[in-house]
N, C-alpha and C positions, 0 to 999 in steps of 0.2 A: 539186915532184913529191910530196914527203912530205905536204904539205897536201892535195893532191888525193886521195891514198890514204886519209888520215884521214877526209875528207869522204865518200868512197865507202863506207868501213866504217861510218860513222854512218848513212848512208842504208840500207845493207843491214840493219843492226841494227833500224832503225825499221820497214822493210818486213817483216822476220821477225816482229816484235812484232805488226804489223797483221794479218798472215796468221794468226798464232796466235789473235788475238782474233776474227777472222772465222770461223775454224774452230769456236771455242767457241760463237759465236752461231748458226752453222749447226746444230750439234749440238742446241742448245737448241730451235731452231725445228723441227727434225725430230721431237723428242720431243713438242712441242706439237701438231704436225700429226698425229702418230700417235694422240694422245689424242682430238683432235677427230674424226678418222676413226672411231674406236670409238664416240664419242658419236653421230655421225650414223647409224652402222649401228644402234645401239640405238634411236634415234628412228624410223628407217625401219621397223624390226621392230615397234615399238610401234604406229606408224600403221597398218601392214598388219594387225596383230592387231585393232585397233579397227575398221578398215574391213571386215574379214572377220567381225567380231562374234564372234571366238573368245574363249575364257575364259583362254587361256594368259597367265600373268604379268600379268593385269590386277588391280590392287589394288582391294579392295572399296571403299575410300574414294573411288575415282575414279568409281564407278558412281552413277547417279542413284537416289534413293530410290524405292520402289515406287509412291508416290502421284503420280509425275510421268507 
C-alpha cells in the first residue's frame, strides 16, 4: 500500500511539473501570437495605404524615382 501511495505521489509531481511547463509554453505562444497579430495589422494598413495611393507613413525610399 505504501508503495502504491509513493508511486501515485510521483505521478502527481510529474503531472504538476508537466502542467507548469505547458502553462509557460502557452504564455510564450500567446505573446508571440499577439506580436504576429500586430505585425499583420501593420502590414494590412500599409497595403491599404499603398492601394489607396495615400502618402501616410510611406517611406520616401520605398517610392519609385521620378524617371520611372
